[in-house]
N, C-alpha and C positions, 0 to 999 in steps of 0.2 A: 682105488683106483683101478679102475677097468679100463683107463685107458693108454696103458703103461705099456701093453703090447707095439702100440703103434711106435712108441719111442726106438724100440730097435728096429722096425721097417723104415725108419728114414734115412735115407740118404746121408752117405758122409764124402764119397770121393767125388769127384767130377766127371766122371765113367758112370757110376748111377746114375746121377743128375743126367746124364746126356740118353742113357735106358731108360729112363723115366720118361721126358722129353718127346724119343721116338714112339712110348707107346701110346704115349695120350694124343700124339699126331696122329699114330697108326686110327687110335679110334676116330680121333675127328675124318679121317679124309671114307672110313668104310661108312658110317653113318650121312656125311654128304652124299657121297654116289647114291648109298638107298632111297635117300629123302629125294635126291633128284629125279630117279626113276619113279619112284611112288608119284613124283607131284606133273610128272608127264604123263602117266597111265593118266592120272586121275584128271587131269584138265587137254587130254587131247583131244576128246569128244566136242569141247567145249571151241577148241583150236581152229576141227574141221568145220562146224558151223558159221563161225564169224568168216573162214576163207571162204565158204559156200556164199554167201551173203554175198562178199567184198565183191565175189565174180557175178553176180545181178546183179549188184548196185552199176560197178564200174563196164559198161555195156560197150563194146568199140565196134558190136557192127551193127552201123548205121547206114540208112539208106540217103541218098541224098537227096535234099528237096528239090522239086520238079520248079516251084513257080519263084524264088528266087535267084535273081543271078548280080553276077558283082557289076556296078557302073565303071566302064574303064575313064580313068583319067589321064594315063599317062602310058606314053607307048614305050617300047623298050628302052628306046634311045635318051628316053625322061621329056621328051618334048610333051607339052599339055596337050591332050587331045579336044580337038573344035566340038565346044558341047553346046554352039549355038542351032545345031539338029534338031527339030523340034518334034516332043515326047508327045505322045497320042494316049488323052485322056478316055476312059471307057468310062462314058457319063450315063448310058444307061443301066451300068452295074453299081453304080457309084452310092454311095451311102449318105453324101451331100443328094440334095434337091436344088439342083442344078435351073427346076423350073420354074422356083422363086426366087434363087438368087441371082440367074443369069450365067448366060451361057459365052465366055470370051476363046479368046484365043493369043498367042503369043506375039500375034502382031498389034496386038490392044491394048500391050500390059504394062502398067503404071509401076513405077518404084517403090515398090512396099516395101521398102528401105527406110522409106519416112515416118513410117510406122514407129511408135517407140514398142521397143521388144522384137520390132523383127529385123533380123539380120542377113547377111546375105543365103547363110547356110536356110535359115527359112526361109526365107522368098521360096530358095531353091525349091522345098521341102513344098511350101504351098503351092509354086506355078505346078510343079508334077500331080497333083490331085486336081487339077484344073482354078485355083485360085490366080486372078493373075492381074484383076484391077478394084483400086478402091472401090469402086459400085459393088460388085461381089461383098467386098467384107461389111459394108455397111448394110447388107439386109441379111446379115448375120440374126438368126435369134439363139436361145439359151440350147436347144440343141444342135444346131450347125455350129455352134463352138464347142460344143462336146464333141462330137465327130468328128472335129477338125484337130484337136486336143489329142487326140486318140490316134487320127490317122497319119499326123506328122512326128509322134512322140514326144510332145512338148509338154513340159509343167503343167499340171493341172488346173484350170482357175486363173494363168496368167493370161490369157486372151481376154479376159472380163475383167481383171485388175489393170491390166493398162489399156484397157479401154479402147479397141484395137476398132470397135464398130463409131465412137463418139470421133474416132483422128480419121477413120476416111472417109467420115461423113463430112468432116471438116475439108480434106484435104481434094476430096470428089467436086467441090463446087469452090477449087481453086486458092483458099486459105490455106492457113499456114498454123501448125500445132507449136508449141513451145520446144518441142523435139525436135521439127523439121526446121523450125529459123535456127536452132542452134547447130543442125547439120548444117545447111546450106552455108552459115556465115565461118564454119570447122575449113569449109574449100576455098 
């Protein structure tokens, strides 16, 4: 019976149990401290690389854009800014072919909101790129539709799906579409 000597080592009093507990807890703490230091040394290089990559990714040193300016819609007092001022469209440098679709200005403008899919926001965007009338929209080809979609940041293919060109043809002749009839009956 080789394990008989262990019976003599077994604690009998509560003080002996406490001392065994302290020895075990001390060994645990020593192991925990050494493993923490060892792990920190092992992964410090990786942590430093991650920190440098994070600094590269999050670059707060930026130069403000020269061409983008916010549009003032309200005064400091809260009053709406008069937006009736005409915006000047650069027709020569526009990606749209104004020779084919025609050049109009704000004084000849149609109510483009009568076309299904064009609300006040989209109408304003169309006006800023030089599209004011049903006549212009009725002359769109596929390339123009794609260009307008990109210029006004609109849903791709929406102009074709809603058939803006067909609706504009109908409306420029003085007719009504189903949408424009509903629109006029709601007023």
